[in-house]
Structure formats: structure tokens, C-alpha cells
Biopython code that builds the backbone (N, CA, C, O; Angstrom):
import numpy as np
from Bio.PDB.StructureBuilder import StructureBuilder

atoms = [
    (1, "MET", "N", (91.878, 110.713, 88.349)),
    (1, "MET", "CA", (92.830, 109.376, 87.667)),
    (1, "MET", "C", (93.834, 108.925, 89.214)),
    (1, "MET", "O", (94.346, 109.827, 89.877)),
    (2, "ASN", "N", (93.932, 107.988, 89.464)),
    (2, "ASN", "CA", (95.315, 108.314, 90.540)),
    (2, "ASN", "C", (96.229, 107.756, 89.306)),
    (2, "ASN", "O", (96.055, 107.639, 88.093)),
    (3, "LEU", "N", (97.358, 107.451, 90.274)),
    (3, "LEU", "CA", (98.965, 106.819, 89.495)),
    (3, "LEU", "C", (98.913, 105.891, 89.603)),
    (3, "LEU", "O", (99.731, 105.232, 88.962)),
    (4, "ARG", "N", (97.884, 105.130, 90.520)),
    (4, "ARG", "CA", (97.839, 103.331, 89.572)),
    (4, "ARG", "C", (96.694, 103.175, 88.697)),
    (4, "ARG", "O", (96.420, 102.090, 88.185)),
    (5, "GLN", "N", (96.045, 104.188, 88.521)),
    (5, "GLN", "CA", (94.876, 103.934, 87.141)),
    (5, "GLN", "C", (96.087, 104.317, 86.434)),
    (5, "GLN", "O", (96.901, 103.436, 86.157)),
    (6, "LEU", "N", (96.266, 105.312, 86.165)),
    (6, "LEU", "CA", (97.010, 106.063, 85.254)),
    (6, "LEU", "C", (98.009, 104.954, 84.700)),
    (6, "LEU", "O", (98.328, 104.993, 83.512)),
    (7, "GLU", "N", (98.591, 103.803, 85.682)),
    (7, "GLU", "CA", (99.675, 103.341, 85.309)),
    (7, "GLU", "C", (98.947, 102.032, 84.654)),
    (7, "GLU", "O", (99.721, 101.396, 83.939)),
    (8, "ILE", "N", (97.724, 101.531, 84.734)),
    (8, "ILE", "CA", (97.662, 100.399, 83.968)),
    (8, "ILE", "C", (97.079, 101.127, 82.511)),
    (8, "ILE", "O", (97.275, 100.505, 81.467)),
    (9, "PHE", "N", (96.249, 102.654, 82.451)),
    (9, "PHE", "CA", (95.572, 102.820, 81.129)),
    (9, "PHE", "C", (96.715, 102.572, 80.130)),
    (9, "PHE", "O", (96.597, 102.042, 79.025)),
    (10, "GLN", "N", (98.130, 103.161, 80.841)),
    (10, "GLN", "CA", (98.981, 103.454, 80.228)),
    (10, "GLN", "C", (99.478, 102.254, 79.372)),
    (10, "GLN", "O", (99.432, 102.175, 78.144)),
    (11, "ALA", "N", (100.183, 100.920, 80.645)),
    (11, "ALA", "CA", (99.797, 100.273, 80.324)),
    (11, "ALA", "C", (98.929, 98.877, 78.965)),
    (11, "ALA", "O", (99.220, 97.959, 78.198)),
    (12, "VAL", "N", (97.953, 99.554, 79.418)),
    (12, "VAL", "CA", (96.623, 99.519, 77.862)),
    (12, "VAL", "C", (97.035, 99.816, 76.702)),
    (12, "VAL", "O", (97.226, 99.156, 75.681)),
    (13, "MET", "N", (97.189, 101.248, 77.064)),
    (13, "MET", "CA", (97.300, 101.659, 75.563)),
    (13, "MET", "C", (98.499, 101.135, 75.046)),
    (13, "MET", "O", (98.360, 100.676, 73.912)),
    (14, "ARG", "N", (99.658, 101.054, 75.526)),
    (14, "ARG", "CA", (101.215, 100.531, 75.270)),
    (14, "ARG", "C", (100.615, 99.208, 73.862)),
    (14, "ARG", "O", (100.584, 99.215, 72.632)),
    (15, "THR", "N", (100.271, 98.328, 74.844)),
    (15, "THR", "CA", (99.934, 96.715, 74.710)),
    (15, "THR", "C", (98.862, 96.904, 74.013)),
    (15, "THR", "O", (98.632, 95.768, 73.598)),
    (16, "GLY", "N", (98.067, 97.567, 73.614)),
    (16, "GLY", "CA", (96.682, 97.213, 72.957)),
    (16, "GLY", "C", (95.254, 96.276, 73.731)),
    (16, "GLY", "O", (94.075, 96.231, 73.382)),
    (17, "SER", "N", (95.895, 95.679, 74.765)),
    (17, "SER", "CA", (95.190, 94.955, 75.315)),
    (17, "SER", "C", (95.258, 94.402, 76.341)),
    (17, "SER", "O", (96.406, 94.003, 76.533)),
    (18, "MET", "N", (94.139, 94.009, 77.654)),
    (18, "MET", "CA", (94.011, 94.159, 79.052)),
    (18, "MET", "C", (95.380, 92.689, 79.249)),
    (18, "MET", "O", (96.392, 92.758, 79.947)),
    (19, "SER", "N", (94.981, 91.618, 78.475)),
    (19, "SER", "CA", (95.617, 90.867, 78.702)),
    (19, "SER", "C", (97.128, 91.147, 79.048)),
    (19, "SER", "O", (97.802, 91.040, 80.072)),
    (20, "ALA", "N", (97.412, 91.620, 77.534)),
    (20, "ALA", "CA", (98.755, 92.020, 77.439)),
    (20, "ALA", "C", (99.833, 93.240, 78.117)),
    (20, "ALA", "O", (101.023, 93.557, 78.129)),
    (21, "ALA", "N", (98.367, 93.699, 78.711)),
    (21, "ALA", "CA", (99.079, 94.706, 79.521)),
    (21, "ALA", "C", (98.744, 94.469, 81.287)),
    (21, "ALA", "O", (99.085, 95.348, 82.079)),
    (22, "ALA", "N", (97.890, 92.905, 81.873)),
    (22, "ALA", "CA", (98.607, 92.623, 82.778)),
    (22, "ALA", "C", (99.474, 92.299, 83.740)),
    (22, "ALA", "O", (99.336, 92.551, 84.937)),
    (23, "PRO", "N", (100.997, 91.351, 82.873)),
    (23, "PRO", "CA", (101.658, 90.876, 83.297)),
    (23, "PRO", "C", (102.892, 92.622, 84.017)),
    (23, "PRO", "O", (103.302, 92.853, 85.155)),
    (24, "LEU", "N", (103.072, 93.429, 82.705)),
    (24, "LEU", "CA", (103.204, 94.619, 82.876)),
    (24, "LEU", "C", (103.048, 95.316, 84.264)),
    (24, "LEU", "O", (103.893, 95.955, 84.891)),
    (25, "VAL", "N", (101.658, 95.010, 84.608)),
    (25, "VAL", "CA", (101.794, 95.602, 85.816)),
    (25, "VAL", "C", (101.577, 95.126, 86.952)),
    (25, "VAL", "O", (101.558, 95.904, 87.906)),
    (26, "CYS", "N", (101.447, 94.296, 87.072)),
    (26, "CYS", "CA", (101.619, 92.936, 87.610)),
    (26, "CYS", "C", (100.411, 92.249, 88.369)),
    (26, "CYS", "O", (100.346, 91.992, 89.571)),
    (27, "ILE", "N", (99.616, 92.048, 87.534)),
    (27, "ILE", "CA", (97.806, 91.974, 88.140)),
    (27, "ILE", "C", (97.169, 91.110, 87.119)),
    (27, "ILE", "O", (97.729, 90.910, 86.042)),
    (28, "THR", "N", (96.102, 90.626, 87.394)),
    (28, "THR", "CA", (95.657, 89.801, 86.103)),
    (28, "THR", "C", (94.897, 90.894, 85.413)),
    (28, "THR", "O", (94.562, 92.048, 85.679)),
    (29, "GLN", "N", (94.696, 89.625, 83.909)),
    (29, "GLN", "CA", (93.719, 90.458, 83.385)),
    (29, "GLN", "C", (92.322, 91.322, 83.480)),
    (29, "GLN", "O", (91.820, 92.302, 82.929)),
    (30, "SER", "N", (92.007, 90.406, 84.476)),
    (30, "SER", "CA", (90.134, 90.301, 85.180)),
    (30, "SER", "C", (90.637, 92.050, 85.894)),
    (30, "SER", "O", (90.264, 93.153, 85.492)),
    (31, "ALA", "N", (91.851, 91.624, 87.370)),
    (31, "ALA", "CA", (92.139, 93.087, 87.942)),
    (31, "ALA", "C", (91.703, 94.585, 86.492)),
    (31, "ALA", "O", (90.977, 95.567, 86.649)),
    (32, "VAL", "N", (92.585, 94.115, 85.077)),
    (32, "VAL", "CA", (92.665, 95.760, 84.645)),
    (32, "VAL", "C", (91.585, 95.648, 84.081)),
    (32, "VAL", "O", (91.129, 96.790, 84.027)),
    (33, "SER", "N", (90.701, 94.765, 83.497)),
    (33, "SER", "CA", (89.375, 95.406, 83.172)),
    (33, "SER", "C", (88.887, 95.608, 84.151)),
    (33, "SER", "O", (88.360, 96.712, 84.006)),
    (34, "LYS", "N", (88.674, 95.225, 85.222)),
    (34, "LYS", "CA", (87.861, 96.082, 86.295)),
    (34, "LYS", "C", (87.912, 97.451, 86.577)),
    (34, "LYS", "O", (86.938, 98.204, 86.588)),
    (35, "ILE", "N", (89.779, 97.935, 86.941)),
    (35, "ILE", "CA", (90.531, 99.097, 87.205)),
    (35, "ILE", "C", (89.968, 100.212, 86.096)),
    (35, "ILE", "O", (89.559, 101.311, 86.470)),
    (36, "ILE", "N", (89.992, 99.794, 84.627)),
    (36, "ILE", "CA", (89.665, 100.786, 83.528)),
    (36, "ILE", "C", (88.384, 100.736, 83.480)),
    (36, "ILE", "O", (87.899, 101.628, 82.784)),
    (37, "ALA", "N", (87.561, 99.946, 84.015)),
    (37, "ALA", "CA", (85.952, 100.240, 84.207)),
    (37, "ALA", "C", (85.435, 100.956, 84.950)),
    (37, "ALA", "O", (84.262, 101.330, 84.932)),
    (38, "HIS", "N", (86.771, 101.384, 86.138)),
    (38, "HIS", "CA", (85.858, 101.982, 87.595)),
    (38, "HIS", "C", (86.954, 103.504, 86.801)),
    (38, "HIS", "O", (86.565, 104.470, 87.457)),
    (39, "THR", "N", (87.471, 103.757, 86.310)),
    (39, "THR", "CA", (88.084, 104.614, 85.703)),
    (39, "THR", "C", (87.253, 105.318, 84.699)),
    (39, "THR", "O", (86.857, 106.435, 85.030)),
    (40, "GLU", "N", (86.930, 104.887, 83.582)),
    (40, "GLU", "CA", (85.979, 104.940, 82.860)),
    (40, "GLU", "C", (84.602, 105.604, 83.156)),
    (40, "GLU", "O", (83.949, 106.391, 82.471)),
    (41, "LEU", "N", (84.315, 104.974, 84.561)),
    (41, "LEU", "CA", (82.835, 105.245, 85.456)),
    (41, "LEU", "C", (83.754, 106.804, 86.119)),
    (41, "LEU", "O", (83.163, 107.858, 85.885)),
    (42, "GLN", "N", (84.943, 106.905, 86.798)),
    (42, "GLN", "CA", (84.708, 107.771, 87.249)),
    (42, "GLN", "C", (85.053, 109.198, 86.626)),
    (42, "GLN", "O", (84.868, 110.318, 87.103)),
    (43, "LEU", "N", (85.591, 108.824, 85.463)),
    (43, "LEU", "CA", (86.162, 110.046, 84.515)),
    (43, "LEU", "C", (84.496, 110.410, 83.328)),
    (43, "LEU", "O", (84.292, 111.318, 82.523)),
    (44, "GLY", "N", (83.780, 109.441, 83.680)),
    (44, "GLY", "CA", (82.500, 110.094, 82.951)),
    (44, "GLY", "C", (82.320, 109.274, 81.673)),
    (44, "GLY", "O", (81.209, 109.162, 81.155)),
    (45, "TYR", "N", (83.389, 108.715, 81.178)),
    (45, "TYR", "CA", (83.125, 108.698, 79.264)),
    (45, "TYR", "C", (84.046, 107.380, 79.360)),
    (45, "TYR", "O", (84.755, 107.036, 80.306)),
    (46, "PRO", "N", (83.822, 106.668, 77.990)),
    (46, "PRO", "CA", (84.828, 105.436, 78.000)),
    (46, "PRO", "C", (86.046, 105.849, 77.522)),
    (46, "PRO", "O", (86.074, 106.776, 76.713)),
    (47, "LEU", "N", (87.240, 105.220, 77.952)),
    (47, "LEU", "CA", (88.432, 105.226, 77.298)),
    (47, "LEU", "C", (88.514, 104.206, 76.031)),
    (47, "LEU", "O", (89.380, 104.213, 75.156)),
    (48, "PHE", "N", (87.322, 103.264, 76.155)),
    (48, "PHE", "CA", (87.722, 102.091, 74.784)),
    (48, "PHE", "C", (86.455, 101.518, 74.436)),
    (48, "PHE", "O", (85.462, 101.185, 75.081)),
    (49, "ALA", "N", (86.760, 101.501, 73.307)),
    (49, "ALA", "CA", (85.377, 100.997, 71.784)),
    (49, "ALA", "C", (86.157, 98.940, 72.620)),
    (49, "ALA", "O", (87.234, 98.370, 72.796)),
    (50, "ARG", "N", (84.667, 98.691, 72.825)),
    (50, "ARG", "CA", (85.405, 97.114, 73.033)),
    (50, "ARG", "C", (84.781, 96.708, 71.786)),
    (50, "ARG", "O", (83.551, 96.672, 71.768)),
    (51, "THR", "N", (85.430, 96.395, 70.741)),
    (51, "THR", "CA", (85.165, 95.429, 69.568)),
    (51, "THR", "C", (85.595, 93.796, 69.159)),
    (51, "THR", "O", (86.253, 92.955, 69.771)),
    (52, "ARG", "N", (85.101, 93.782, 68.216)),
    (52, "ARG", "CA", (85.700, 91.762, 68.066)),
    (52, "ARG", "C", (87.294, 91.814, 67.926)),
    (52, "ARG", "O", (88.122, 91.085, 68.472)),
    (53, "ALA", "N", (87.459, 92.713, 67.181)),
    (53, "ALA", "CA", (89.184, 93.020, 66.773)),
    (53, "ALA", "C", (89.655, 93.538, 67.955)),
    (53, "ALA", "O", (90.784, 94.027, 67.961)),
    (54, "GLY", "N", (88.972, 93.518, 68.986)),
    (54, "GLY", "CA", (90.179, 94.356, 70.113)),
    (54, "GLY", "C", (89.438, 95.549, 70.582)),
    (54, "GLY", "O", (88.300, 95.871, 70.241)),
    (55, "LEU", "N", (90.214, 96.158, 71.398)),
    (55, "LEU", "CA", (89.919, 97.420, 71.992)),
    (55, "LEU", "C", (90.565, 98.595, 71.265)),
    (55, "LEU", "O", (91.756, 98.646, 70.957)),
    (56, "LEU", "N", (89.565, 99.618, 71.001)),
    (56, "LEU", "CA", (90.215, 100.692, 69.948)),
    (56, "LEU", "C", (90.072, 102.106, 71.475)),
    (56, "LEU", "O", (89.259, 102.256, 72.387)),
    (57, "PRO", "N", (91.141, 102.754, 71.105)),
    (57, "PRO", "CA", (91.112, 104.008, 72.276)),
    (57, "PRO", "C", (90.415, 104.954, 71.766)),
    (57, "PRO", "O", (90.844, 105.556, 70.781)),
    (58, "THR", "N", (89.078, 105.302, 72.399)),
    (58, "THR", "CA", (88.915, 107.048, 72.094)),
    (58, "THR", "C", (89.438, 107.789, 72.198)),
    (58, "THR", "O", (90.418, 107.833, 72.942)),
    (59, "HIS", "N", (88.954, 108.876, 71.377)),
    (59, "HIS", "CA", (90.035, 110.505, 71.207)),
    (59, "HIS", "C", (90.355, 110.714, 72.465)),
    (59, "HIS", "O", (91.483, 111.113, 72.754)),
    (60, "GLU", "N", (89.109, 110.399, 73.699)),
    (60, "GLU", "CA", (89.409, 110.882, 74.763)),
    (60, "GLU", "C", (90.985, 110.150, 75.674)),
    (60, "GLU", "O", (91.925, 110.656, 76.286)),
    (61, "ALA", "N", (90.603, 108.853, 75.344)),
    (61, "ALA", "CA", (92.187, 107.949, 75.387)),
    (61, "ALA", "C", (93.383, 108.357, 75.457)),
    (61, "ALA", "O", (94.306, 108.433, 76.267)),
    (62, "ARG", "N", (92.896, 108.839, 73.360)),
    (62, "ARG", "CA", (94.072, 109.193, 72.835)),
    (62, "ARG", "C", (94.942, 110.668, 73.715)),
    (62, "ARG", "O", (96.114, 110.863, 74.035)),
    (63, "VAL", "N", (93.956, 111.294, 73.830)),
    (63, "VAL", "CA", (94.463, 113.062, 74.439)),
    (63, "VAL", "C", (94.830, 112.719, 75.997)),
    (63, "VAL", "O", (95.618, 113.544, 76.461)),
    (64, "LEU", "N", (94.465, 111.759, 76.845)),
    (64, "LEU", "CA", (95.113, 111.546, 77.984)),
    (64, "LEU", "C", (95.749, 110.866, 77.994)),
    (64, "LEU", "O", (96.284, 110.721, 79.093)),
    (65, "PHE", "N", (96.344, 109.674, 76.589)),
    (65, "PHE", "CA", (97.492, 108.765, 77.075)),
    (65, "PHE", "C", (98.687, 110.016, 76.676)),
    (65, "PHE", "O", (99.594, 109.934, 77.503)),
    (66, "GLN", "N", (98.919, 111.008, 75.779)),
    (66, "GLN", "CA", (99.629, 111.774, 75.079)),
    (66, "GLN", "C", (99.944, 112.681, 76.413)),
    (66, "GLN", "O", (101.150, 112.775, 76.642)),
    (67, "GLU", "N", (98.973, 113.449, 77.448)),
    (67, "GLU", "CA", (99.060, 114.341, 78.328)),
    (67, "GLU", "C", (99.539, 113.465, 79.871)),
    (67, "GLU", "O", (99.850, 113.996, 80.937)),
    (68, "SER", "N", (99.465, 111.882, 79.534)),
    (68, "SER", "CA", (100.216, 111.504, 80.715)),
    (68, "SER", "C", (100.985, 110.995, 80.710)),
    (68, "SER", "O", (101.380, 110.297, 81.643)),
    (69, "ALA", "N", (101.553, 111.156, 79.556)),
    (69, "ALA", "CA", (103.165, 110.429, 79.223)),
    (69, "ALA", "C", (104.683, 111.414, 79.832)),
    (69, "ALA", "O", (105.848, 111.029, 79.733)),
    (70, "PRO", "N", (104.348, 112.343, 80.267)),
    (70, "PRO", "CA", (105.633, 113.077, 80.975)),
    (70, "PRO", "C", (105.360, 112.330, 82.577)),
    (70, "PRO", "O", (106.200, 112.171, 83.463)),
    (71, "ILE", "N", (103.904, 111.951, 82.592)),
    (71, "ILE", "CA", (103.795, 112.037, 84.151)),
    (71, "ILE", "C", (104.508, 110.543, 84.512)),
    (71, "ILE", "O", (104.954, 110.305, 85.635)),
    (72, "ARG", "N", (104.549, 109.593, 83.418)),
    (72, "ARG", "CA", (104.564, 108.747, 83.703)),
    (72, "ARG", "C", (106.293, 107.886, 83.079)),
    (72, "ARG", "O", (106.770, 106.754, 83.168)),
    (73, "ALA", "N", (106.634, 108.913, 82.606)),
    (73, "ALA", "CA", (108.128, 109.402, 82.476)),
    (73, "ALA", "C", (109.074, 109.626, 83.621)),
    (73, "ALA", "O", (110.092, 108.956, 83.791)),
    (74, "LYS", "N", (108.645, 110.691, 84.459)),
    (74, "LYS", "CA", (108.622, 111.150, 85.993)),
    (74, "LYS", "C", (108.765, 110.121, 86.638)),
    (74, "LYS", "O", (109.906, 109.749, 86.912)),
    (75, "LEU", "N", (107.739, 109.451, 87.017)),
    (75, "LEU", "CA", (107.305, 107.851, 87.398)),
    (75, "LEU", "C", (108.520, 107.096, 87.395)),
    (75, "LEU", "O", (109.294, 106.850, 88.320)),
    (76, "ASP", "N", (108.550, 106.733, 86.032)),
    (76, "ASP", "CA", (110.043, 105.887, 85.679)),
    (76, "ASP", "C", (111.187, 106.311, 86.468)),
    (76, "ASP", "O", (111.573, 105.597, 87.392)),
    (77, "ASP", "N", (111.912, 107.691, 86.117)),
    (77, "ASP", "CA", (113.065, 107.819, 86.340)),
    (77, "ASP", "C", (112.756, 108.262, 88.247)),
    (77, "ASP", "O", (113.724, 108.694, 88.871)),
    (78, "LEU", "N", (111.670, 108.134, 88.830)),
    (78, "LEU", "CA", (111.802, 108.147, 90.518)),
    (78, "LEU", "C", (112.215, 106.614, 90.800)),
    (78, "LEU", "O", (113.212, 106.335, 91.465)),
    (79, "ARG", "N", (111.230, 105.494, 90.148)),
    (79, "ARG", "CA", (111.725, 104.514, 90.093)),
    (79, "ARG", "C", (113.062, 104.037, 90.364)),
    (79, "ARG", "O", (113.549, 103.347, 91.259)),
    (80, "LYS", "N", (113.711, 104.858, 88.872)),
    (80, "LYS", "CA", (115.065, 104.635, 89.129)),
    (80, "LYS", "C", (115.787, 104.839, 89.814)),
    (80, "LYS", "O", (116.637, 104.003, 90.121)),
    (81, "VAL", "N", (115.708, 106.541, 90.540)),
    (81, "VAL", "CA", (116.365, 106.927, 91.234)),
    (81, "VAL", "C", (116.234, 106.323, 93.027)),
    (81, "VAL", "O", (117.008, 106.610, 93.940)),
    (82, "ALA", "N", (115.094, 105.498, 93.092)),
    (82, "ALA", "CA", (114.598, 104.899, 94.219)),
    (82, "ALA", "C", (115.611, 103.836, 94.058)),
    (82, "ALA", "O", (116.503, 103.950, 94.900)),
    (83, "SER", "N", (115.762, 102.867, 93.276)),
    (83, "SER", "CA", (116.475, 101.813, 92.738)),
    (83, "SER", "C", (117.906, 102.005, 93.453)),
    (83, "SER", "O", (118.406, 101.503, 94.460)),
    (84, "ASN", "N", (118.367, 102.973, 92.479)),
    (84, "ASN", "CA", (119.485, 103.721, 92.647)),
    (84, "ASN", "C", (120.804, 103.633, 94.151)),
    (84, "ASN", "O", (121.912, 103.216, 94.489)),
    (85, "LEU", "N", (119.560, 104.407, 94.591)),
    (85, "LEU", "CA", (119.622, 104.545, 95.911)),
    (85, "LEU", "C", (119.758, 103.472, 97.101)),
    (85, "LEU", "O", (120.128, 103.769, 98.237)),
    (86, "ARG", "N", (119.462, 102.389, 96.743)),
    (86, "ARG", "CA", (119.627, 101.183, 97.467)),
    (86, "ARG", "C", (120.698, 100.974, 96.769)),
    (86, "ARG", "O", (121.544, 100.540, 97.552)),
    (87, "ASP", "N", (121.153, 101.052, 95.644)),
    (87, "ASP", "CA", (122.406, 100.145, 95.657)),
    (87, "ASP", "C", (123.752, 100.842, 95.877)),
    (87, "ASP", "O", (124.794, 100.215, 95.684)),
    (88, "VAL", "N", (123.766, 102.368, 96.351)),
    (88, "VAL", "CA", (124.268, 103.109, 96.492)),
    (88, "VAL", "C", (125.723, 102.528, 98.551)),
    (88, "VAL", "O", (126.525, 103.351, 98.992)),
]
sb = StructureBuilder()
sb.init_structure("model")
sb.init_model(0)
sb.init_chain("A")
sb.init_seg("    ")
for serial, (resi, resn, name, xyz) in enumerate(atoms, 1):
    if name == "N":
        sb.init_residue(resn, " ", resi, " ")
    sb.init_atom(name, np.array(xyz, "f"), 0.0, 1.0, " ", f" {name:<3s}", serial, name[0])
structure = sb.get_structure()
């Protein structure tokens, strides 16, 4: 899982849907769906059960979400530092 896949996965987990995640990561809903599907293929297991009620995270997705939270936080910190350096 690369950083972009992680960012998109985290957005889907936080919002609960691919369409709501799309604007957060500045791509279309279709692109989010394709990237999640590709990530699931690479990992070898589903991250979400697709139901009529929407997406339901699998056990594996919940574990990955918790374990990747510090990575996302550090990436957010890095973005802030990079932005602040521009303003110096």
C-alpha cells in the first residue's frame, strides 16, 4: 500500500463512502473506487463489504485504519511544515 492508497483509504474510512471521500482527496468517485479495488487486489483481501446500505469496513480495514492513523497524522504534520516553510 503506497501513501496515495493510504490517503484514499483513510478518507473512505473517515467519510464512510467513496463519493464523500473523493473531494477530500481531489479525485472523482470513480477514481476512488478504482484505487480501492486495486488496493484490495494488491492486499489479497477486501477492505469493504458493498451493501445496499453502503460500505461496511471489514475487520482487516478497521485494523489497517487504526495502524495507519499515526502515519496519516505524520503526513498531515509534514504538509503543515512544508506550508509553513513557504511562509517564512
